[in-house]
N, C-alpha and C positions, 0 to 999 in steps of 0.2 A: 239400701244396706248390702254393700258388697265387703266381703272380707278378706279381699288381697289374695282372691282364688284359693284360699288355704280348705283343702279336702283331706281332714285328720283319718278318715277311713277307720275309726275305733283305735286309734292313739290312746294310751291310756298316762293319766296325769293323778296327783292328789289334790285332797281339796286344800290342806296346809298344814293343820296343827300336828303335831308327832310328840308323846308323850315322854322326852328326853329333856335334859337339860346341856346338852353339850351338841351344838352344831355339826361337828365333824363328824359323829356317830351319827346323827339325823341324815346328815346329807350321803353318808354311805349306804344306807336301806333305801334313800330316793333314786340314786345312780342306779344302784343294783336292780330298782324296781321298774322304775319310769324312766328309761335314759332318753328316750324319745322327747317326754315333755318334763322334765324335770322342773319342780317347784321348790322355791327356797322353804325352808321348815320354820314354822312358827312354833314356838317352845315356851308354851303357857306355864310349865311348870318352874319357869325362871324368877316368876312373879307377877305383880300387878301391871308393870311397864310391857311386859308380853303379852299380857292375856288379851281376850278377843275385845273388850272394850279399853283398856287402856293405851294398846299399842300404837292408835291413829291419832291419839291427842295434843301431840307433842307441840305445833303453833299455840292451841288454846290454850294450852299449861303454859308455855311461854311469855305468852302475853298477860297473863292473869286471869283471862277469861272462865276457866276452869280451874277448879282448886287443886287439891291432892289427888295424885294419879291412883292412890288405894283404895279413896273414896270419890270417887269424880262428881264434881257439882259446878255448876253454874255459878259464879259469886256475882249474882244480881243485886245481892244486900251491902256488897264492899261500898263503902263511901265515894270512891273513885271509878265507878262502875262504867260511867260514859268515858271517861280517858281512857280506862282497858279498853273497851268497843273501838275505841277510834284506834288505837294500837293494832288492834288484830286487824279492821277493816283496810289500814295503809298498809300494813304488810301485804296483806289479800292482794291490794290493788298494784304493791310491786312486782308481787310474783307474775301476776297475770299481763304485767306489760313487759316481762322478759328480765327481770333482775334476780339472777342465778342464786346470788347470796340468801335472797328474801323465799326462794322457793324452796332451796333445802333448808330451810326453818319449818317448813310441812312435811319433812321426812322423818325418819325414827328419831328418837333420844339414843343414846349409846347404848345402854341395856336393851331396849324395847327392839333394837335394830339387830341384835346380836346373829340371831338366825339368817336376815337377809344379808348382813356383810359376810358371812361366813359363804353364803352361796355366791357372792361376787367373788370373793377372793377366792375360792376355787376355781371362779371361771377364768380367773385372771392368771391362775396359776396351771389350769390344766385343759384351759380350753375348752369348747362345747362340745367336744367329743361327737358321740352319734346324734346328737340332740337334732330337732328341726322345730322347735319351737321352746322359749321359755315362759315360765308362768309365774306369776305375782298375785297376791290377793290384799284385800283389805274387807273392812269391816263396814257394813250397809247404814245410811242413817237413819233408817226407821228402827232397824234393833237397836243402835246407839241411844238414838233419842228417849227412845222407850227404856233405857235401865240408866241414863244419866237425868238427874233430876235438878230441878229449881231450889231455891230457900224453903219451900215448902214442901219439898218432897215428890212434888208433880213432875212426872215426866216431862222433860225439856221438849220432845217432840211436839207439843199441844202449844207452844210457845212461838210465835212466827218469828221473832229477832233470834232465839236460840237454835232453834230449827235450821234458819239462815245461815248461821256461823257455822253450825256442825255440817251443813251439806258443803258450804265452800270450802271449809277446812279439809272437807274428804276428795272432794275433788281435786285441790290442788296436791294432796299427797299421792293420789292415783296418779296424776301427770309427773310428779316427781320419780314415783317409784317405776311406772314404763319406760321414762326418760334414763334411768340409771340401769335398766337391762337391756335397754333398744342399743346399747353402747357394744354390746357384745356381738352384734349383726346377725342376730337372729327375728323371727316376729317374735312378738311378746302377747302374750295372753293375759289380760289383768280382770279376776273374777271378783267381783262385788259379793261378798257373803251376806246376806240378809235376810236369816231365817224368819224373822218378825213380818216378814209380807204376806205369810200364810194366814194372817188376821186378816187381811182386805176382805170384806165380804161376811166376815163374821159375825154374829151380833153381838159379840163381846168387845167388837173394834168398829161399831157402826159411825164413826166420827171420822175414820180413815177414807180420804177422797183419791178416786182413781187418776184422776189429771194431777192433781199436785204429788200423788207418788211418780207416776210419769215422770212428770218437771223434775224432781229430785233426783230419780236414778239418771234422766237424762243429763243433767247438770254433772253428775261423777263421769259419766259416760265420755261427755263431752271432754275433759281432764285427758282420759285415757287416749282418745281418738287426735287431740292435738299433739300427740308426741307418735302418732302411727302405730299405736296398740289395737288389739281385738279386746272387747269390751264383753264381759259375760257378766252373768250372776247365777250365785247359788242359792238355793233355797231348799232346806232339808225335810220337807213336808208337803203336803198336800195343797195347794192354792189353786187361783183363778188364773193360769198361765197365760192367757190371753194380756193380762196386763203388761207381760215381759214382752211379749211380742209384739204389742202395739207402740214399745218405745225402741230406742236405738241401739237397746242391747241385742248382741250380736249371737252370742251364746247363751242358752238356758242350760243350767245344771239343776238336775233333779232327782230325787230319792226315788229311783225307778226299783228298788226292792219294796218297798212298804207302801208306796203312794203310785203307783202305774195306774191306777183307775183313774185318777186327775186328770193324766195327759190323755189317757185312752178316750176319754169322753171330749176331748178336744182335737179329735185328728184333722178336721176342716182347717181350723188355724193353724197348729202346727204344720202342715202342709202348705199352706201360703207363707208361713215364717221360713222352712226349706225351701222355697221356691225364690224367695230374696235372698237368698244366700246363707240363711241363719243355720245355726250348729245346734245340735240337740246333744249334751252330755251325760249321758247315763249313769247314775251314781247307784249302780249293780250289785257292789259287793258290802254286804252290810257291815255296819261297824258298831254290833253287840255281841254277846256270846254264841247267838244262832249263826256266827259265821264259821264256828267250828264243826257246824254239821255241813256244810256246804265244801264243794268241791268246784274247781275250775269249771269241769262239765256241767256238772250242776246248775251252776252260772250261766253257761253258755246256752243251754237248753232253756232256760228262762228267758235269756235274751232273745232267742230264736224265737221263741212262741211270741214275745211281746211284739216282736217286729212283724211277725204274720199278720196278728191282729191290728195291728197299725194300717198294714197295707189294706186288708179286707175292707177297713175302715174309709179307703182312698189316700192314703199316704204314699207317695212315690217312693217305689222300693230302691232305686236307685240314688235317689236325693238323700234317703235317709241313711241308706249303709254308707255313701260318700262323706256325708256331713252327720257322723255321728263320733263322738268321743266316750270313753271309759274312766270311772274313778269311783271311789268309795261312795258310800252314800253320805257320808259326813266325815267331819275331821275327826283325826284318832287320839287327840291330844288327852284326853280325859282316860283312854283306855290303860288296861296292863300293857306294859311293852310285850311280852310275848304274844297278845292278842292283836296288837299293831303290826307286829312281824307277818302274821299270819293273815291279815288282811292285804298288806301291801304284797304277800306272795301269791295269794289268790288274784289281786289285780294282774300280777306280772304274767301268771300262766294263762291267764284269762285273754291277756293283750296278744300273745305267743300264740292265742288258736285262733284268734279274731281278726287281726291286724290285715288289712289289705295292702294295695299298693299307695303310699300313700304319697302325696306330692305338694311342695310350697311354690310351686311354679306361678 
């Protein structure tokens, strides 16, 4: 695993969602706060098409495999279900074989892509300015599969065929999004937001299989890699991080504010991940009201203490410092606007205090 020699040195970026309904307002906050690694704003308050679940289902809905985006459900009880599946898989194969019109159908709907299109238009109009990398994001297959159901209201993730269609659709969406952002001439970091992965190993999710989860992640990651992107995963809870370390994922974004112990316990595999070129993305700024009690200096002290502890446990300090990024602990789409602005302000100030000499050479 190599990542084009990208050494972020504590560069900052956001997780994705913003509690605004206007893309330009959201972009103003993003460019002001994370100018070196700006991201497009996910705007869940615009409605279901812009939500964490509905935003990435365009091809599945267009082909009739999934019904209403307001309450997405696989239409397995439709009399022409086999025909709908055939249409979807035909579209998938066409896109995989290089048909650009087919690939575009795996992108966003007009409303669902409002924040993304605003970002692209902004880049076209004003250029990349001081940015050294552009960031995109999409939802992961486990989280979506647990929330999208079949006709019996059973999570579609547990049906092999439905899960396969969902993974394939997300892989091509990731490829499409990476390709669109790559046209601006900078490296592209594409993050898969899959908080449901925390359930792996838990007694409540004993049916989740390690190799299956890794294979599904790799399928989506390969869509990103096909377009030369850098692939990462964000999970805002504690989990067995070796599942990600053992996949093709290149960036691991974790909640370092509330779940640092889950990473501390895996210092040795973390060091192996960094040695292979992996990047650790610290979700160090809390995304709840406790953020009002923090300052950039208190967060920096927290970060420094955690780095010292990892180094004591055998993590190479030079690699860790070169191959670290900083983010909020989670998205901010459900927060009040003033708290979101505070979170991004803390992130900016923390980045100013920690950013080292970065390089994309």
